[in-house]
N, C-alpha and C positions, 0 to 999 in steps of 0.2 A: 444183191440188188442189181436190177437190169439197167441197161443204158437209158431207157425211157424214164425209169423212176429217178435216176440221178439227175437227168436233165430237168425233170419237173421240179425237184427240190431246189435246184440251182436257180431256176426262174423265179420261184417263190421267194428265195433269199434275196435275190437282186431287186425284185419288186418291192419287198419289205424295206430294204435300205433306202431306196429312192423315196418311198412314201414317208419314212421318218425324216429324210432330208427336207422334203417339201414342207413338213409341218414343224420342223425344228425339234423333233423328239430327241432327248438326250441319248447320246451314243451313236446316232446316225450321222451320215455325211452332211445332213442339213443343219446340224448344230451350229457350225460356224456361220452359215448363211443367216440363220435366225439371230445369231449374236450381233451381226452387223446390219440388221434391218431396222428401219424406223429411226426416231430421234436419238434414242439411246445408242443405236448402232453407229450413227454418224459421230457421236461424241467419242465412242470407243475407237473409231477409225482415226480421228484427229489425235487422240492420245497415243495411239499406236505409232503414229508418224512422228509426233513432236518429242515424245520421251527419248527416243534414240538420238534425235538431233540435239537435245539439251545435254545429254551425256557426252556426245562428241564435242560440242562447243566447250563444255566445262573442262574436258581433258585438254583440249587445245589451249585454253586460257591458262591452265596450270602449267603446261609445257612452256608457253610463252613467258609467263612470269619467272619460272625457274631459269629459262635461257637468258632472259633479260637481266636477271640478277647476276647470273654467272658472267655475262658480258660486262656488266657494270663494274663488278668487283675486279675482274681481270684487267679491264681498261683503266680503272682507277689506279691500280698498282703499276701497270706498264707505263702510264703517262705521268706518274709521279704525283698524282693528286689524291692518293689514298687517304693521307692524313687530313688534307683539306676537306674532303668530302665527309670523313668521319666526324671531325670536330664541329663542322658547320651545320650538320643535319638538324640539330635541335633548334637552331636559330631561324633557318629559312625553310622549315618543313612546310609551312603554309604558303611558301612562295614558289617552290619548285613546280615545274609543269606536270608532275605526276598528279598533283591535286587539281590541276586545271586542264586535264586531257580532254574532257568533254567540251570545254570552252575553246581551247586553242588547237585541238586536234592532236593526233598521235605523231605528227611529223617532228615537232620540237621535242616531244618526250623521247622518241627514239634517238634524236640527235644528242640529247644529254646522256642517254644510255651508252651510245657509242663514243662520245667525247665528254667525259666527266669534267674536263677542264672548263667546259662552258658554264658550269656552276660557279666557278671562280670568276669567270668573265662577267656573268650576268649579275651576281649578287655578292661576289667575294669581298670587295673592298669594304663596303658598308657593313656587311655581315661580320667580317673579321673584327672591325672596330667595336661593334655592338657586343659581340661574343666576349671579347677580351675585357670589357668593362665589368664582367661578372666575377672575374678572378680576384681573390683576396691575397693569394700567395703568388708572388711574381719575382723573377730575377734569381740572383745567386746570393745566398745568405750563409754566413758561418755561424754555427751554433755550438754551444758547450765547449768553448775554447778555454782550456785550463792548462796551467803549468803543472808538470808531473813531479818536479822535485819537492821533497818535503822541506829540506833546508838548502839554502843557496849561499855558498861561501864566495868570497871575492875571487874572481878569476875562474870560477866554476862554470861549466857548460850548462845551459838552461834548455830543458826539453819541454815542449808544449804540444798538445794535440787538440784537434777540433773536428767538427763534422760540417761538411759542405752540403747544403740542400739546394737543388736546382729545380725551379718551378716555372713552367710556361714561358720558356725563352723564345718560342716560335720555331718555325721550320728551318730557318737558316742557321748554320753553325756559327757560334760566337766563341771567340778566343778570350779566355779569362786568365788574368795574370794575378799571382799572389806574391806578396812580399811580407817580410817580418822585420820589425825594428822596435826599439824602445821609444819612449816619448822624449828622449834626449837626442837631438839631431846630430850630436857629435859622436854617438856610439856606433854608427854604421848599421849594416843590415845582417840579419841572420840567414840561415839556409832553409828554404821552404821546399817541401815535397808534397804535391807537384808544384813546380814554379809557374807553369802555364798549361792549359788544357783546352781542347776544343769541345764545346758542349752544344747540344741541340735537342735534348730530351730530358724529361724529368728523371732525376736520380739523386742518390745520396752517397757520398763517399767521404773517406777520412782524409785529413790533412795534418801535416806535422811541421814543426818549426824547431830548429836547433840554433841556439844563439850563444856565441862565445863571448864572454866578458873580457875586458882588458884589466890586467893586474895593476894595482896602484899602491900607494903608501897609505894604508888605512890603520896605522898603529894608534892605539889609545882610544879606540871606539869599538864597541861591540856591534852596534847596528850602524852600518856604513851609509846605506841609502835605500830609499823606497822608490821604485819605478814601475812603469807599466810596460808590458810586452804587447805590442800591437800586431795583429794580422790584418793586412790590407788586401782588399779585393778591387780589381779594376777591370772593366770590360765595356764594350760598346753596347749601348742600349738604344732601342728603336721605339719611338712613339708615333702612332698614326692617328689621324683624325679626319673628320669631314664636316662640311657646313652645307646644309640644304639651302637652296634658294629657288625662287619662283620667277618666271618671266611671262610677260604678256604684252601684246601690242598696246601702245598708248591709246589708240582709238577705242579698242574693245574694253580696255580697263575703265575708260571714262564712261562707258555705257552701262557698266555693271554697278549695282548698288553695293553688294558685298560679295566679292569674288571668293572669300574664304568661308562662306556660310557652310555649316556642317562639315568643315574640314577637320580631319583628325590626324594631326601631326604633333607629336610630343615636343618637337623642336621649334614649333611656331608659337610665339607668345600672343597674348591678347593685344599687345601693342603692334602686332603685325611685323615684328622683328624676329629673326631666327637666331638660335644659339647653336654652337657647335658641340661636338662630342669627340672624345679621344680615348685611346687605349690607356689602361692603367699603367703607372710607372712613376719614376721620380720627377718627371717633368710634365707639367700641364700644358698641353698644346691647345691654345685658344685661337680660333679663327672668327673674325668678326666683320660683318658688313653693316656699318652704322646707319642704314637707311631702312625705311619700311618696305615691305614686300607688296606687290611684285615689282621686279625690276623691268624697265621698259627700254626701248631703243633710244629714247630721248635723254636718258641719263637721270640723275637725281633731281635736276631742276627743270622747270618748264622751258621747252624749246631751246635748250642750251646744247644738247648733245654732248655734254661733258662726261668724263669718266666717273665710274664708281670706284670706291676705295675698299680694298681688302686688308684688314689688319691681321698680323701674325705675331702672337705673343707667347713666349716660352718662359714659364715660371716654375721654380722649384716647389715641389709639394713638401709641406712641413712634416708629414707623417713618415717620410723617408729620412732615415737618420744620416745617410751619407751626403755627398756633395757631387754636383755635376762638374765634369771636366770640360774639355774643348768641344765645341760643335764641329762635327765632321761633315755632315751633309744636310741639305734642306731641299726637299722636292715638293713641287706643286703639281697637282693633276687637274688639268683644266679642260672642260668640255668645249672644244673650240668650234663645234657646230653652233654653239649658243653664245659663248663669250670669248673674248680674246684679251690677253694682257699686253701691255706695252711697257716694258721695263728692261733696260739694257744690263741690269745686274743679273738677270737670268738668261739661260740659253736652253733651247729645246734639244732634248736628248733622245726621246723615243715617244711612241704612242701606243695605245691599245683601244679596243672597242668594248663598249658595254651595251647590252641589249636592253633598250628601254621601250616597253610596249611594242615589242617585235620590230623596233626601229633601231638599227645599230648607231650608237653615238660615239664619235671619235674623241678620245681623251688624249691630250698631249702632255708629256712629262717635261716640266721645266725644272732645271737645276740651278741653284744659286752658285755663282762663280766662286772659285777658290779665294780670290782676293777679297771678295765681300765677306766670306766666312772668316778670313783672317782678321778683318776689321772688327767683327763681332767678338772674336776671341781675345783680341789685343786692345780692346777699347780703353783700358786704363793705363796702357804702357806710356802714352805720350803726356800724361799728366805729371807736371813737375812738382807742384805744391803737395806736400805730404797730407795735408788735411783733405784736399779734394780727392787725392788718390785713395785715401781710406774710405771716403764716401762712395767712390766709384767701386772699390772692392766689395763694400757692403752690398751695393746694388747688384754687382756681378753675382754674389753668392745667392741672390734671390732669383736670378734668371738672366736671360739674354735680352739685349736691347730690342725693342719692338720694331718690326719691319712693316712697311706699308707698300702695297702694290696697287697700281691703277689698272682698271680693266673696263672694257666696253661690251655692251650687249649687241651682238651682230645678228641675232635672229630672235624675233619675238612673235609668237603665233597669236592668232585671235583667241585661242583657248588658253586657259591657265596651264602652265607647264612646270613640273618639278624636276630639278636636277641637283647636282651637288659639286662642290669643289673639295678635292682631297689633298692631304698634306702628309708628309713623312719627314721626321727629323732623326738623324743618327748622332749620338753624342756619347762621350765617355762618362761613365758613372763610377765613383770611387766610394767605397764604404770600408769601415774598420770595426773590429771587435778586439777586446783587450782583456788582460788579466794582470793583476798587481803582484809584484814580488818584492821581497826585502832581502838585500844583500848583507850578510854578516861577516865579521872579521874572522880570518883564519886564526886558529889557536894552536 
């Protein structure tokens, strides 16, 4: 083939390709141009641009979620709030900013990712109280306590075994003491293993008691005595509680027909009084403000500006078989931006902040003085007459003497505002379990 002939065919091929391009004939260069021409073409152009962007954004979101989860878990462990975050998620799942990111923005969300302790600051106190109320198994209990000896002769060593079950003691370590004795106070104590142990997690372990009897003159009787071998448990128990309250300026309150219309608060009654709640345990912690809500800067009576009264009552719960010992500590958590207490029996020890509607509220911690705690523990010691002392002891067994604290509202907004007073009490709790044994004469 000559040069001219090759040139002619090349021109025809090139012309044919451009003709197919112009008319969008499949296989030609014009196929892509036809594909993106007209309304359908614009749609295809849009999809061609958007689809890669969606893929890129999706990948970035997945990477962000994985990274955020990794930071959250790492910071939870490193800051010591891993257990708090884990146990509280079920209670405040609908409260955490992850569910409110659209409303409040990503700033607070990332703040909690970086600092999980903020979950405890924002929601922890009330959440912990509400969560703890769900538990039916609490504290330290000795189960299956049995004496192992088939027959017990006078002077013979007695061996007993049991099982200790620890449930929901909280994050703080608690020292638990065990002792073993009979129901005769003259017999002395046996040897317990372990005698004391620090606990802060759910667990089950064994416990043993070895009790040595005293020999005596038991001649002439086959059955000498029937007694009980008791295993005692003593440890410090903590009960927490809170009481909601509302504040509003007196002038705004008078202008409102019903400030609680459509209000959904399980602790607010139809009589416009609030009830407290507390963590489960051997002591019922009741906080009470005996006035209707809301509280105003004028006090409970018109134009008097007198103080309100907070009642604190600690009562033993009958379903707990043991008994309470001494009161060790009593703390009040007061939102001092809203109310202030005036009581020289308490002293201020610390403070913390709670985020309320993105507004940090300062809570001050007030501690009951040691001499006041001693008065509560020794309330029956100064009673001389035995009759009145017995009545006092009976009352003591039911709980501690009620405490009243005066407080004032120092800030009342035009709008209805919800806050709370928190309380914590530490006290000794003593329980026992026993098994009966019969001592026989040696032959």
